[in-house]
C-alpha positions as CSV (number, residue, x, y, z in Angstrom):
1,M,-62.3,-85.2,198.6
2,P,-63.2,-86.5,195.3
3,L,-61.5,-84.9,192.1
4,I,-63.6,-82.6,189.5
5,P,-63.2,-84.3,186.1
6,E,-61.6,-81.7,183.5
7,E,-63.8,-80.2,181.2
8,P,-64.5,-82.0,177.9
9,Q,-61.7,-80.7,175.2
10,I,-63.4,-78.6,172.2
11,H,-62.1,-80.1,168.9
12,E,-60.7,-78.0,166.4
13,S,-63.3,-79.5,163.9
14,A,-66.5,-78.8,166.0
15,Q,-68.1,-75.8,164.3
16,G,-69.3,-72.7,166.7
17,P,-72.5,-70.9,166.0
18,R,-72.5,-68.4,163.2
19,V,-72.5,-64.8,163.9
20,T,-74.7,-62.7,162.1
21,P,-74.8,-58.8,162.6
22,A,-78.0,-57.4,164.2
23,S,-80.2,-55.6,161.5
24,G,-80.4,-52.1,161.9
25,R,-76.8,-51.4,162.6
26,T,-74.4,-49.2,160.4
27,A,-71.5,-51.3,158.8
28,P,-68.5,-50.6,160.0
29,T,-65.6,-49.6,157.7
30,P,-64.3,-52.4,155.4
31,R,-61.0,-53.8,156.7
32,P,-58.2,-55.1,154.3
33,V,-57.7,-58.5,154.1
34,P,-53.8,-58.3,155.2
35,G,-52.7,-61.8,154.0
36,P,-51.9,-62.7,150.4
37,R,-53.6,-65.2,148.2
38,P,-52.2,-68.3,147.0
39,A,-49.3,-68.1,144.5
40,A,-50.9,-70.2,142.1
41,A,-54.3,-68.0,142.2
42,A,-52.5,-64.9,142.7
43,A,-50.2,-65.2,139.5
44,A,-53.3,-66.3,136.9
45,A,-55.8,-63.5,138.8
46,G,-53.3,-60.7,139.9
47,P,-54.1,-58.9,143.1
48,Q,-57.0,-59.0,145.2
49,I,-58.8,-55.6,145.1
50,Q,-60.6,-54.0,147.7
51,L,-62.4,-50.9,148.2
52,I,-62.9,-48.6,151.0
53,P,-65.7,-46.4,150.5
54,A,-64.5,-42.9,151.6
55,S,-64.9,-39.0,150.6
56,A,-62.2,-37.2,148.8
57,E,-61.8,-35.8,152.2
58,G,-61.9,-39.0,154.1
59,A,-59.8,-41.2,151.5
60,L,-56.3,-40.1,153.6
61,D,-57.8,-41.2,156.4
62,A,-59.1,-44.7,155.1
63,A,-55.7,-45.5,153.6
64,E,-53.6,-44.6,156.5
65,E,-56.2,-46.8,158.8
66,A,-55.5,-49.9,156.3
67,V,-52.0,-49.2,156.6
68,D,-52.3,-49.3,160.5
69,L,-54.3,-52.7,160.2
70,L,-52.1,-54.0,157.6
71,L,-49.0,-53.3,160.1
72,E,-50.8,-54.8,163.1
73,S,-51.8,-57.7,161.0
74,G,-47.8,-58.5,160.9
75,R,-47.2,-56.9,157.3
76,A,-43.9,-55.8,156.9
77,P,-43.7,-52.0,156.8
78,G,-41.7,-52.0,153.7
79,D,-44.3,-54.6,151.6
80,V,-46.5,-51.5,151.4
81,L,-47.0,-48.6,148.7
82,V,-49.4,-45.9,149.4
83,I,-50.4,-43.4,146.3
84,T,-52.8,-40.5,146.9
85,T,-54.3,-39.1,143.9
86,G,-54.5,-35.3,145.1
87,E,-52.4,-33.7,148.2
88,Q,-49.3,-35.2,148.9
89,H,-49.3,-37.3,152.0
90,P,-47.6,-35.3,154.9
91,W,-44.5,-37.9,155.2
92,A,-43.9,-37.4,151.3
93,T,-44.0,-33.9,151.4
94,H,-41.9,-33.7,154.7
95,E,-39.3,-36.3,153.0
96,L,-39.6,-34.5,149.6
97,S,-38.4,-31.3,151.2
98,F,-34.9,-32.8,152.0
99,G,-34.7,-33.6,147.9
100,E,-36.0,-36.0,145.6
101,A,-32.3,-38.0,145.7
102,A,-33.1,-38.8,149.4
103,Y,-36.7,-39.6,148.9
104,W,-36.0,-42.2,146.6
105,A,-33.2,-43.8,148.5
106,Q,-35.8,-44.2,151.1
107,H,-38.1,-46.0,148.4
108,E,-35.1,-47.9,147.4
109,A,-33.9,-49.2,150.5
110,G,-37.8,-50.6,150.9
111,D,-37.7,-50.8,154.4
112,D,-40.5,-48.7,155.6
113,V,-44.0,-47.8,154.4
114,F,-43.4,-45.4,151.1
115,Y,-46.0,-42.6,150.2
116,T,-45.6,-41.3,146.6
117,G,-48.3,-39.1,144.5
118,A,-49.6,-40.0,141.1
119,D,-47.8,-37.8,139.5
120,M,-44.8,-39.6,140.8
121,A,-45.9,-43.4,141.3
122,S,-44.8,-44.7,137.8
123,R,-41.2,-44.5,139.3
124,A,-42.0,-46.5,142.4
125,A,-41.2,-50.2,142.3
126,S,-43.7,-52.7,142.6
127,R,-44.8,-53.9,146.5
128,P,-46.8,-56.6,147.7
129,V,-49.6,-54.1,148.8
130,V,-50.3,-50.8,147.1
131,V,-52.8,-48.7,149.1
132,V,-54.4,-46.0,146.9
133,A,-55.9,-43.0,148.3
134,V,-58.4,-41.0,145.9
135,N,-58.3,-37.9,147.6
136,G,-59.0,-35.5,145.3
137,G,-57.1,-34.4,142.2
138,S,-58.5,-34.8,138.6
139,D,-60.1,-37.8,137.1
140,A,-57.1,-38.3,135.0
141,A,-54.9,-38.8,138.2
142,A,-57.2,-41.0,139.1
143,A,-57.4,-43.0,135.7
144,T,-53.9,-43.1,135.6
145,A,-52.8,-43.8,139.2
146,L,-55.5,-46.7,139.4
147,P,-54.3,-49.2,136.9
148,L,-50.4,-48.3,138.1
149,A,-51.0,-49.3,141.3
150,H,-52.9,-52.6,140.2
151,T,-49.5,-53.2,138.2
152,R,-47.3,-52.9,141.1
153,A,-49.3,-54.8,143.5
154,G,-48.1,-57.9,144.3
155,A,-51.0,-59.7,146.6
156,L,-53.6,-56.9,147.2
157,L,-54.4,-53.6,146.3
158,I,-56.8,-51.4,148.3
159,V,-58.5,-48.5,147.0
160,C,-60.0,-45.9,149.7
161,G,-62.6,-43.3,147.6
162,D,-65.7,-42.3,146.4
163,P,-67.1,-45.9,144.9
164,Q,-68.7,-44.0,141.8
165,Q,-65.8,-42.0,141.1
166,I,-63.7,-44.8,141.3
167,N,-66.3,-46.6,139.1
168,S,-66.6,-44.3,136.2
169,V,-62.8,-43.3,136.1
170,L,-62.3,-47.2,135.6
171,G,-65.2,-47.5,133.4
172,A,-65.8,-50.9,135.6
173,G,-67.0,-51.9,138.9
174,V,-64.4,-52.5,141.6
């Protein structure tokens, strides 16, 4: 019985077909980029900024999805800080019920995703990834939280909310 030759090997340099989305389909929710940029570029330009369009009511859900995707892509939970501009994240509300000392001790431990409100975010330390949920609150809360989040984000800043509101608060395109 003759031997069947093996299939030819496809070399890594070979380019596959380019896939383009079909016209008329709705675009999926933008996904956050999980990895940081090279250190030289990140140091010069600050963190990469991603905007995930969402209503105020959907911003917290969009932030949760972004966190899930980051964790699934290999990010360590302690790399992520989530800031809300409106109602606190349920985790933060629960943990604050045990007192602020215990709540901030978890932040300092740095081994899990940490959730905080815009009113307390100035106390939070920098983390590689900061996710902001513009889930209501005043424009002043967003105007305070967004620049603060930018200074706290080492590699990636993800902002979930209404792009028009975010741009009007910041006075520039994100």
